C-alpha positions in Angstrom: -82.8 -1.8 37.4 -81.7 1.1 34.4 -84.7 2.9 32.6 -83.7 0.2 29.2 -84.2 -2.5 31.8 -88.1 -1.6 32.0 -90.4 -3.3 30.8 -93.2 -1.1 28.8 -95.7 -2.3 31.3 -94.0 -0.1 33.6 -95.3 3.1 32.5 -98.6 2.8 32.1 -100.8 4.2 34.3 -101.7 3.1 37.6 -105.3 1.9 38.7 -106.4 2.9 41.7 -107.4 0.2 44.1 -110.7 1.8 44.5 -111.2 1.4 41.1 -110.4 -3.4 41.2 -112.5 -3.7 43.4 -115.6 -0.8 41.7 -114.1 -3.2 38.0 -114.3 -6.8 40.0 -117.6 -6.0 41.5 -120.7 -8.5 38.6 -123.9 -6.6 38.9 -127.0 -9.1 39.0 -129.1 -9.0 35.9 -132.5 -7.1 38.3 -135.8 -8.1 37.0 -138.9 -6.7 37.2 -140.6 -8.0 40.4 -143.2 -11.0 40.2 -146.3 -9.6 39.9 -148.0 -11.7 43.5 -144.9 -10.6 44.8 -145.8 -7.0 44.5 -149.1 -7.3 45.9 -148.2 -9.3 48.6 -146.1 -7.1 49.7 -148.9 -4.9 49.3 -151.7 -7.1 51.1 -148.5 -7.2 53.9 -148.8 -2.9 54.1 -152.3 -2.6 54.4 -152.3 -5.3 57.6 -150.4 -2.9 59.0 -152.5 -0.3 58.4 -155.6 -2.2 60.1 -157.3 -2.2 56.4 -157.5 -6.1 56.1 -161.2 -5.3 56.4 -161.2 -3.1 53.5 -162.7 -3.3 50.8 -158.8 -2.5 48.6 -157.5 -5.1 50.3 -160.3 -7.5 49.4 -159.8 -6.3 45.2 -155.6 -6.5 46.2 -156.3 -10.1 47.9 -157.7 -10.9 45.4 -155.7 -10.0 42.1 -153.1 -11.6 44.9 -155.2 -14.9 44.4 -155.0 -14.9 40.7 -151.6 -13.6 40.1 -149.8 -16.3 42.5 -152.0 -19.3 40.5 -151.2 -18.1 36.8 -147.1 -17.9 38.6 -147.8 -21.2 39.8 -149.1 -23.1 36.4 -145.9 -21.5 35.1 -143.4 -23.4 37.4 -145.6 -26.8 37.4 -147.5 -26.9 40.2 -151.3 -26.0 41.3 -151.4 -25.9 45.1 -154.7 -26.3 46.6 -156.3 -23.7 48.8 -155.5 -25.8 52.5 -151.7 -26.0 50.6 -152.0 -22.6 50.7 -153.2 -21.4 54.4 -150.4 -23.9 55.4 -148.1 -23.0 54.4 -145.9 -21.9 57.3 -148.0 -24.0 60.2 -145.5 -26.2 61.8 -146.6 -29.6 63.8 -146.2 -31.6 66.7 -142.4 -32.0 65.8 -142.6 -27.7 64.3 -142.2 -28.9 60.6 -143.4 -27.2 57.5 -144.7 -28.2 54.3 -141.2 -27.8 52.8 -139.3 -30.1 55.4 -141.5 -32.7 54.5 -141.6 -32.4 51.2 -137.4 -32.6 51.6 -138.0 -36.0 53.8 -140.1 -37.3 50.7 -137.5 -36.4 48.2 -134.9 -38.4 50.7 -136.9 -41.1 51.1 -138.6 -41.9 47.5 -133.8 -41.9 46.4 -133.3 -44.6 48.5 -136.4 -46.3 47.0 -136.3 -48.1 44.3 -133.9 -46.7 41.1 -137.0 -46.3 37.6 -138.4 -43.2 35.9 -141.4 -43.7 38.4 -138.9 -42.8 41.0 -137.1 -39.9 39.0 -140.6 -38.2 38.1 -141.9 -38.5 41.6 -138.8 -37.1 43.1 -138.5 -34.2 40.1 -142.2 -33.8 41.5 -141.0 -33.2 45.1 -138.3 -30.4 43.3 -140.6 -28.5 41.9 -143.3 -28.3 44.9 -140.8 -27.0 46.8 -140.1 -24.1 44.1 -143.9 -23.9 43.9 -143.7 -23.7 48.3 -141.1 -21.0 48.0 -143.2 -19.4 45.0 -146.1 -19.1 47.5 -144.8 -17.0 50.3 -142.7 -20.3 52.8 -140.7 -19.3 54.9 -137.3 -20.9 53.7 -135.5 -20.6 57.3 -138.3 -21.9 59.2 -136.9 -23.9 62.2 -138.6 -27.0 64.1 -138.7 -28.5 67.4 -134.1 -29.4 66.6 -133.4 -26.7 65.1 -133.0 -28.0 61.5 -133.8 -25.5 58.6 -135.4 -26.6 55.2 -132.2 -26.1 53.8 -130.0 -28.0 57.0 -132.7 -30.9 56.2 -131.7 -30.9 52.7 -127.9 -30.9 53.7 -129.0 -33.8 56.0 -130.4 -35.9 53.6 -128.7 -35.1 50.5 -131.3 -33.4 48.7 -129.0 -31.5 46.9 -132.1 -30.3 43.9 -134.0 -29.1 46.8 -131.1 -27.6 48.2 -129.9 -25.2 44.9 -134.2 -24.3 45.3 -133.8 -23.5 48.8 -130.1 -21.0 48.7 -132.3 -19.6 44.8 -134.4 -18.2 47.2 -132.4 -16.6 50.1 -132.4 -19.7 52.3 -129.4 -18.9 55.3 -126.4 -20.5 55.0 -125.1 -20.0 58.4 -128.1 -21.1 60.1 -126.9 -23.7 63.0 -129.2 -26.5 64.7 -128.9 -27.4 68.3 -126.0 -29.2 67.3 -124.2 -26.9 66.4 -124.2 -27.7 62.8 -124.4 -25.5 59.8 -125.5 -27.0 56.3 -122.1 -27.7 55.1 -120.3 -29.1 58.4 -123.9 -31.2 58.4 -123.6 -32.2 54.7 -119.7 -32.9 55.3 -120.4 -35.4 59.0 -123.1 -37.3 57.3 -121.0 -37.7 53.9 -123.5 -36.2 50.6 -121.0 -34.7 48.7 -123.4 -34.0 45.6 -124.6 -31.1 49.0 -121.1 -29.6 49.7 -120.9 -29.9 45.8 -124.3 -27.2 46.1 -123.5 -25.5 49.4 -119.7 -24.5 48.7 -119.7 -22.9 45.2 -122.4 -21.1 47.3 -120.6 -20.5 50.7 -118.2 -18.5 48.9 -120.3 -16.8 46.4 -122.0 -15.0 49.8 -118.8 -14.8 50.9 -118.9 -17.3 54.1 -115.7 -19.0 55.3 -115.2 -22.6 54.6 -113.6 -23.2 57.6 -116.2 -23.4 60.7 -115.7 -25.7 62.7 -118.7 -27.4 65.1 -117.2 -29.9 67.3 -113.6 -28.5 67.0 -114.0 -30.3 63.3 -114.5 -28.3 59.5 -116.2 -29.2 56.7 -112.8 -30.5 55.6 -112.2 -32.6 58.1 -115.2 -34.7 58.5 -114.8 -35.3 54.3 -111.4 -37.0 54.9 -112.9 -39.1 57.8 -116.1 -40.5 55.4 -113.2 -40.9 52.5 -115.5 -38.4 49.9 -112.8 -37.6 47.9 -115.2 -35.6 45.1 -116.4 -33.1 48.2 -113.0 -32.8 49.3 -111.4 -32.0 45.4 -114.1 -29.0 45.7 -113.9 -27.7 48.6 -109.8 -27.6 48.3 -110.9 -25.9 44.5 -113.1 -22.8 46.6 -109.4 -22.8 48.6 -110.7 -24.3 52.2 -108.0 -24.5 54.3 -106.1 -27.6 53.9 -103.6 -27.6 57.0 -107.1 -26.7 59.2 -106.2 -28.4 62.9 -108.8 -29.6 65.0 -109.1 -28.9 68.6 -107.6 -30.2 71.0 -106.3 -33.1 69.6 -104.3 -30.2 66.5 -105.0 -32.8 63.8 -104.3 -31.7 59.5 -107.2 -33.2 57.0 -104.3 -35.1 56.0 -103.6 -36.5 59.2 -107.5 -37.7 59.5 -107.5 -38.6 56.2 -104.7 -40.7 56.9 -105.5 -42.1 60.0 -108.5 -43.8 58.3 -107.2 -44.9 55.7 -108.8 -42.5 52.8 -105.4 -42.5 50.4 -108.3 -40.9 47.0 -108.1 -38.1 50.2 -104.5 -38.3 51.0 -103.6 -37.9 47.2 -105.4 -34.9 46.4 -104.6 -33.4 49.6 -100.8 -33.5 48.5 -101.3 -32.4 45.3 -103.2 -29.9 46.9 -99.3 -29.0 48.8 -100.8 -29.5 52.4 -97.9 -29.1 54.9 -96.7 -33.5 55.1 -94.5 -33.2 57.6 -97.1 -31.4 60.2 -97.7 -32.5 63.9 -100.3 -33.0 66.4 -100.7 -31.5 69.9 -98.9 -35.4 70.7 -95.8 -34.6 67.6 -97.4 -37.6 65.6 -97.4 -36.9 62.0 -99.1 -38.3 59.8 -97.2 -41.1 59.0 -97.8 -42.3 62.6 -101.9 -42.0 62.1 -101.1 -43.7 59.1 -98.9 -46.4 60.6 -100.8 -47.1 63.4 -103.7 -47.8 61.3 -102.5 -50.0 58.8 -103.3 -47.9 56.3 -100.5 -49.0 54.0 -100.9 -47.2 51.1 -101.5 -43.4 52.9 -98.0 -44.8 53.5 -96.4 -45.5 50.6 -97.8 -42.5 49.5 -96.4 -40.2 52.1 -93.3 -41.3 52.1 -93.2 -40.7 48.6 -93.5 -37.6 48.8 -90.9 -36.8 51.7 -92.3 -37.1 54.9 -89.6 -38.8 57.4 -89.9 -41.7 59.2 -87.3 -40.9 61.5 -89.7 -38.6 62.9 -89.7 -38.4 67.2 -93.3 -38.2 69.3 -94.2 -36.9 72.4 -93.8 -40.4 73.6 -90.8 -40.9 72.0 -91.5 -43.4 69.8 -91.5 -43.7 65.4 -93.8 -44.7 62.9 -92.8 -48.1 62.8 -93.3 -49.3 65.9 -96.9 -48.2 66.0 -97.3 -49.9 62.6 -95.5 -53.1 64.3 -97.8 -52.5 67.3 -100.4 -52.6 65.0 -99.1 -56.3 62.6 -99.0 -54.3 60.0 -95.9 -56.5 58.0 -97.0 -53.9 54.6 -96.7 -50.8 56.3 -93.3 -52.0 58.5 -92.0 -53.0 54.6 -93.1 -49.7 53.3 -91.7 -47.0 55.9 -88.7 -49.3 56.9 -87.9 -48.7 52.8 -87.6 -45.7 53.2 -85.1 -45.8 55.8 -80.9 -46.0 54.8 -79.8 -49.4 56.3 -82.5 -50.0 58.0 -81.9 -54.2 59.1 -78.6 -52.4 60.3 -80.2 -49.9 62.9 -80.9 -50.7 66.8 -84.9 -50.3 65.4 -84.8 -53.3 63.2 -83.9 -55.8 65.8 -87.1 -54.1 67.9 -90.0 -53.6 65.4 -88.7 -57.3 65.0 -89.4 -57.9 68.3 -92.4 -56.5 68.2 -93.9 -57.9 65.0 -93.0 -61.6 67.3 -95.5 -60.7 69.6 -92.7 -60.6 72.4 -91.6 -57.7 75.0 -89.3 -54.6 74.4 -86.5 -54.7 77.1 -85.1 -51.4 75.9 -85.2 -48.3 78.4 -87.8 -50.3 79.6 -87.8 -48.6 83.4 -86.5 -44.9 81.8 -89.7 -44.1 79.0 -92.2 -42.0 79.9 -90.4 -39.6 83.0 -89.8 -42.9 84.8 -93.6 -43.9 84.2 -92.2 -47.2 83.7 -93.7 -50.1 80.1 -92.4 -52.2 77.7 -93.2 -51.2 74.3 -94.9 -53.9 72.0 -98.5 -56.7 72.4 -97.5 -59.2 74.9 -97.9 -63.3 73.8 -100.5 -64.5 72.6 -100.2 -67.8 75.5 -100.5 -65.0 78.1 -97.0 -64.7 79.5 -96.6 -63.0 82.3 -94.5 -58.9 81.8 -92.8 -57.9 84.0 -92.9 -54.1 83.0 -94.6 -51.8 84.9 -97.3 -49.9 83.9 -99.9 -46.7 84.2 -98.3 -45.1 87.7 -96.0 -48.2 88.7 -99.3 -50.4 88.7 -99.3 -54.0 86.3 -101.6 -53.9 83.9 -104.3 -56.9 85.1 -105.1 -59.8 83.3 -107.7 -59.5 80.5 -107.2 -56.1 80.2 -106.2 -54.2 76.6 -106.1 -50.6 76.7 -103.7 -47.9 75.5 -102.0 -45.3 78.3 -99.7 -42.7 76.7 -99.0 -44.2 73.6 -98.0 -48.1 75.4 -100.5 -51.2 73.9 -100.5 -54.2 76.6 -102.6 -56.5 75.2 -103.3 -59.8 77.1 -106.2 -63.1 76.5 -109.1 -63.4 78.2 -108.5 -66.8 79.3 
């Protein structure tokens, strides 16, 4: 590149990396500390010094009570003396008043809709804020390991979750099952809670791709067919090609397997890897065909997913659609294959759809294990193909082994 071709911006002095980092950080406006919090900290210092019974402690305690009452009046919720004394006192289940407010909100949310319900739910949110302002521990765990934020994520109490996050609730706290709040909200199909937790996770620089039981939040949202939650996660840069453990399924495969067409569309628009294969060599099209997800199969084929991919069991997606007896899915996949009617696969698919045994390569497939791909006749004609390890399937048995389907009537 000659000097004449240099753009004007090339001669400008370059900023150092440290200057870029400093300019990118935004300082949060720090307001004055509330009076009751300052006095509460002073009370703890006097307790640490052993001056709990001194006149100074009593005076500070009185000032703290008056300042807290004034702050609660501003919030719009007055707590009784009994509630203030039991802020962090657990019951038999290990739950504190913050847990109970979340459950009350959830019970109202499930009840009859109306103005009374809405006002009572707002009162729950106000009480949760009052409890946090009075000094309730926002990360207290019950005997199951659930914090109030985990309970709010599980019950879709998004408004209370916002309040808890304002008071510094831990976003990475996990219960005994290993679920953090975002994973809990995604697995329980709580899109409102996902919408509240995801931006806060990004703001605190926490990963959206943490897994529990091998699944991340995006996998759960695709399984539950929650397109709004999927859209929010994708907007905040969740890994759209993250694989489950140990199956190696991508979010697109989960969406296709559970017939979540809206989620499939969002993932394809986000340019996910539509041709990825799992640990069995199956693409998302295999999963859609296997579960009769015709619309998902149509979108995958239209986006360029090849229909001739053979999995580790030597089977194509169209054979899974035929075994599932889904003629629309077979039609959608075959339309993407040039001159499909003249191929050997067409005759095989026709036999499978008619419920007849497929004899091609019967005793050579699957490393000599033998077997037939297809569904036995509904009247129960004997099948000469061998089952797993050379054994024949028993009458009345319905099982799947190594990708093959044996179905026999019970009579």
